[in-house]
N, CA and C atoms as a LAMMPS dump frame, in Angstrom:
ITEM: TIMESTEP
0
ITEM: NUMBER OF ATOMS
237
ITEM: BOX BOUNDS ff ff ff
-5.0000000000000000e+02 5.0000000000000000e+02
-5.0000000000000000e+02 5.0000000000000000e+02
-5.0000000000000000e+02 5.0000000000000000e+02
ITEM: ATOMS id mol type element x y z
1 1 1 N -159.315 474.048 268.386
2 1 2 C -158.898 473.243 266.769
3 1 3 C -157.297 473.422 267.058
4 2 1 N -156.256 472.198 267.521
5 2 2 C -155.023 472.526 267.68
6 2 3 C -154.212 472.605 265.709
7 3 1 N -153.781 472.843 265.383
8 3 2 C -152.861 472.583 263.93
9 3 3 C -151.818 471.395 264.233
10 4 1 N -151.796 470.537 263.38
11 4 2 C -151.177 469.592 263.386
12 4 3 C -150.205 469.198 262.342
13 5 1 N -149.626 468.864 261.94
14 5 2 C -147.334 468.601 261.291
15 5 3 C -147.072 467.098 261.534
16 6 1 N -146.649 467.329 260.66
17 6 2 C -145.718 465.381 260.541
18 6 3 C -144.427 465.923 260.767
19 7 1 N -143.845 465.462 261.85
20 7 2 C -142.063 465.374 261.871
21 7 3 C -141.571 464.934 260.817
22 8 1 N -140.205 465.5 260.338
23 8 2 C -139.086 464.463 259.775
24 8 3 C -139.257 462.913 260.096
25 9 1 N -139.763 462.723 261.065
26 9 2 C -139.635 460.623 261.473
27 9 3 C -141.061 460.923 261.112
28 10 1 N -141.821 461.523 260.24
29 10 2 C -143.048 460.723 259.631
30 10 3 C -144.007 460.678 261.683
31 11 1 N -144.013 461.017 262.723
32 11 2 C -144.967 461.185 263.777
33 11 3 C -145.98 462.313 263.387
34 12 1 N -147.014 462.332 263.551
35 12 2 C -147.963 463.415 263.915
36 12 3 C -147.617 464.117 265.16
37 13 1 N -147.732 465.328 265.163
38 13 2 C -147.365 466.171 266.112
39 13 3 C -148.158 466.967 266.206
40 14 1 N -148.918 467.844 267.355
41 14 2 C -149.204 468.968 267.299
42 14 3 C -148.754 470.187 269.245
43 15 1 N -148.148 470.744 267.756
44 15 2 C -147.164 470.71 268.735
45 15 3 C -147.738 472.526 270.268
46 16 1 N -148.652 473.236 269.098
47 16 2 C -149.247 473.651 269.945
48 16 3 C -150.406 472.835 271.916
49 17 1 N -150.66 472.079 271.092
50 17 2 C -151.174 471.025 272.355
51 17 3 C -150.559 471.347 273.877
52 18 1 N -149.225 470.522 273.302
53 18 2 C -148.332 470.519 273.912
54 18 3 C -148.108 472.163 275.182
55 19 1 N -148.573 473.271 274.818
56 19 2 C -148.262 474.508 275.181
57 19 3 C -149.521 474.579 276.059
58 20 1 N -150.421 474.403 275.19
59 20 2 C -152.117 474.526 276.056
60 20 3 C -151.269 473.8 277.067
61 21 1 N -150.655 472.206 277.8
62 21 2 C -150.928 471.268 278.664
63 21 3 C -150.228 472.145 279.65
64 22 1 N -148.943 472.534 279.007
65 22 2 C -148.169 472.973 280.599
66 22 3 C -148.955 474.121 280.814
67 23 1 N -149.498 474.73 279.996
68 23 2 C -149.794 476.511 281.013
69 23 3 C -150.815 475.268 281.567
70 24 1 N -152.33 474.628 281.396
71 24 2 C -152.949 473.923 282.034
72 24 3 C -152.455 473.148 283.773
73 25 1 N -151.436 472.661 283.101
74 25 2 C -150.644 472.157 284.21
75 25 3 C -150.64 473.557 285.383
76 26 1 N -149.874 474.638 284.842
77 26 2 C -149.287 475.734 285.563
78 26 3 C -150.552 475.783 286.485
79 27 1 N -151.672 476.203 285.92
80 27 2 C -152.91 476.671 286.2
81 27 3 C -153.283 475.895 287.629
82 28 1 N -153.279 474.196 287.078
83 28 2 C -154.059 473.557 288.136
84 28 3 C -152.535 473.781 289.829
85 29 1 N -151.529 473.943 289.369
86 29 2 C -150.765 474.153 290.171
87 29 3 C -150.835 475.153 291.008
88 30 1 N -151.024 476.133 290.339
89 30 2 C -151.532 477.395 290.936
90 30 3 C -152.884 477.855 291.77
91 31 1 N -154.41 477.179 291.173
92 31 2 C -155.434 476.354 291.856
93 31 3 C -155.169 475.604 293.44
94 32 1 N -154.133 474.691 293.216
95 32 2 C -153.804 474.047 294.805
96 32 3 C -152.895 474.574 295.432
97 33 1 N -152.165 475.65 295.174
98 33 2 C -151.327 476.265 296.016
99 33 3 C -152.829 477.613 297.075
100 34 1 N -153.414 477.469 295.9
101 34 2 C -154.401 478.637 296.55
102 34 3 C -154.895 478.226 296.92
103 35 1 N -155.112 476.591 297.908
104 35 2 C -156.396 475.688 298.737
105 35 3 C -155.161 475.389 299.779
106 36 1 N -154.278 475.293 299.825
107 36 2 C -153.44 474.769 300.697
108 36 3 C -152.439 475.466 301.872
109 37 1 N -152.354 475.107 303.067
110 37 2 C -152.136 475.919 303.774
111 37 3 C -150.588 475.866 304.589
112 38 1 N -150.382 473.918 304.52
113 38 2 C -149.033 474.306 304.612
114 38 3 C -148.247 474.747 303.612
115 39 1 N -147.011 476.191 303.794
116 39 2 C -146.141 476.969 303.292
117 39 3 C -145.312 475.532 302.476
118 40 1 N -144.638 474.619 302.764
119 40 2 C -143.686 473.691 302.31
120 40 3 C -144.631 473.391 300.825
121 41 1 N -145.698 472.727 301.168
122 41 2 C -146.509 472.246 300.477
123 41 3 C -147.068 473.329 299.06
124 42 1 N -147.153 474.678 299.362
125 42 2 C -147.685 475.509 298.737
126 42 3 C -146.079 476.172 298.082
127 43 1 N -145.583 476.205 298.28
128 43 2 C -144.152 476.568 297.631
129 43 3 C -143.521 475.506 296.819
130 44 1 N -143.706 474.209 297.003
131 44 2 C -143.432 473.37 295.795
132 44 3 C -143.926 473.844 294.975
133 45 1 N -145.621 473.919 295.266
134 45 2 C -146.859 473.961 293.731
135 45 3 C -146.528 474.868 293.005
136 46 1 N -146.334 476.116 293.647
137 46 2 C -145.47 477.252 293.362
138 46 3 C -144.648 477.277 292.24
139 47 1 N -143.413 476.396 292.827
140 47 2 C -142.313 476.091 291.685
141 47 3 C -142.567 475.518 290.8
142 48 1 N -143.308 474.277 290.932
143 48 2 C -144.041 473.573 290.146
144 48 3 C -144.842 474.536 288.895
145 49 1 N -145.679 475.487 289.163
146 49 2 C -146.298 476.022 288.554
147 49 3 C -145.498 477.001 287.401
148 50 1 N -144.666 477.866 288.119
149 50 2 C -143.192 478.389 287.571
150 50 3 C -142.313 477.578 286.193
151 51 1 N -142.302 476.358 286.858
152 51 2 C -141.504 475.488 286.066
153 51 3 C -142.294 475.452 284.461
154 52 1 N -143.853 474.828 284.996
155 52 2 C -144.592 474.618 283.346
156 52 3 C -144.347 475.692 282.724
157 53 1 N -144.629 477.474 283.627
158 53 2 C -144.581 478.269 282.958
159 53 3 C -143.616 478.449 281.688
160 54 1 N -142.41 478.767 282.19
161 54 2 C -141.207 478.582 282.276
162 54 3 C -140.908 477.316 280.432
163 55 1 N -141.24 476.226 280.674
164 55 2 C -141.7 474.858 279.245
165 55 3 C -142.338 476.042 278.663
166 56 1 N -144.003 476.228 278.962
167 56 2 C -144.722 476.759 278.073
168 56 3 C -144.258 477.932 277.366
169 57 1 N -143.502 479.17 278.342
170 57 2 C -142.886 480.01 276.834
171 57 3 C -141.631 479.497 276.465
172 58 1 N -140.913 478.696 276.506
173 58 2 C -139.731 477.645 276.007
174 58 3 C -140.59 477.411 274.692
175 59 1 N -141.003 476.736 274.666
176 59 2 C -142.053 476.23 273.672
177 59 3 C -142.972 477.264 273.129
178 60 1 N -143.502 477.93 273.26
179 60 2 C -143.406 478.671 272.206
180 60 3 C -142.118 479.716 271.419
181 61 1 N -141.424 479.757 272.364
182 61 2 C -140.405 480.479 271.22
183 61 3 C -140.133 479.526 270.338
184 62 1 N -139.517 478.2 270.781
185 62 2 C -139.427 477.882 269.797
186 62 3 C -139.893 477.389 268.163
187 63 1 N -141.376 477.465 269.209
188 63 2 C -142.659 477.72 268.064
189 63 3 C -142.551 478.211 267.153
190 64 1 N -142.231 479.622 267.482
191 64 2 C -142.094 481.264 266.53
192 64 3 C -141.189 480.764 266.025
193 65 1 N -140.074 480.029 265.859
194 65 2 C -138.616 480.138 264.739
195 65 3 C -138.904 478.787 264.358
196 66 1 N -139.846 477.891 264.76
197 66 2 C -139.917 476.77 263.376
198 66 3 C -141.344 476.231 263.696
199 67 1 N -142.516 476.644 262.956
200 67 2 C -143.69 476.464 263.611
201 67 3 C -143.891 474.444 263.561
202 68 1 N -143.19 473.939 263.066
203 68 2 C -143.184 472.556 262.772
204 68 3 C -142.661 471.225 263.669
205 69 1 N -142.026 472.041 264.556
206 69 2 C -140.767 471.93 265.398
207 69 3 C -142.039 471.323 266.486
208 70 1 N -141.183 470.061 266.53
209 70 2 C -142.183 469.04 267.757
210 70 3 C -141.025 468.039 268.661
211 71 1 N -140.764 469.246 269.906
212 71 2 C -139.478 468.347 270.66
213 71 3 C -139.769 467.583 272.087
214 72 1 N -139.234 466.437 271.679
215 72 2 C -139.24 465.778 272.879
216 72 3 C -138.918 465.716 273.997
217 73 1 N -137.856 465.973 273.772
218 73 2 C -137.107 466.653 275.182
219 73 3 C -136.88 467.874 275.834
220 74 1 N -138.237 467.759 276.411
221 74 2 C -138.229 469.307 276.929
222 74 3 C -137.352 470.243 277.528
223 75 1 N -136.232 469.444 278.303
224 75 2 C -135.311 470.187 278.941
225 75 3 C -134.738 471.004 278.394
226 76 1 N -134.857 471.202 276.509
227 76 2 C -134.259 472.194 276.027
228 76 3 C -135.559 473.128 276.217
229 77 1 N -136.391 473.312 276.018
230 77 2 C -137.626 474.333 276.396
231 77 3 C -136.888 475.729 276.95
232 78 1 N -136.427 475.484 278.256
233 78 2 C -136.109 476.146 278.66
234 78 3 C -134.672 476.986 278.489
235 79 1 N -135.294 478.311 278.19
236 79 2 C -134.026 478.808 277.491
237 79 3 C -134.094 480.673 278.465
């Protein structure tokens, strides 16, 4: 079950769901990379997995500072 909150603009947010989705996407990329033999595609999938992991880490870090944060601009999660 995800914790939800309301941001300052009155929008419903579920910040931990975003982290879970990022982690799920990273696992999916890793799973696909393990099944693909083409080195270029494999490398691209591994880079995508790494990016999802970095986004999840940034979101977790931000949530540890402000549990009610709802950041729509995920580029700011990379810290």
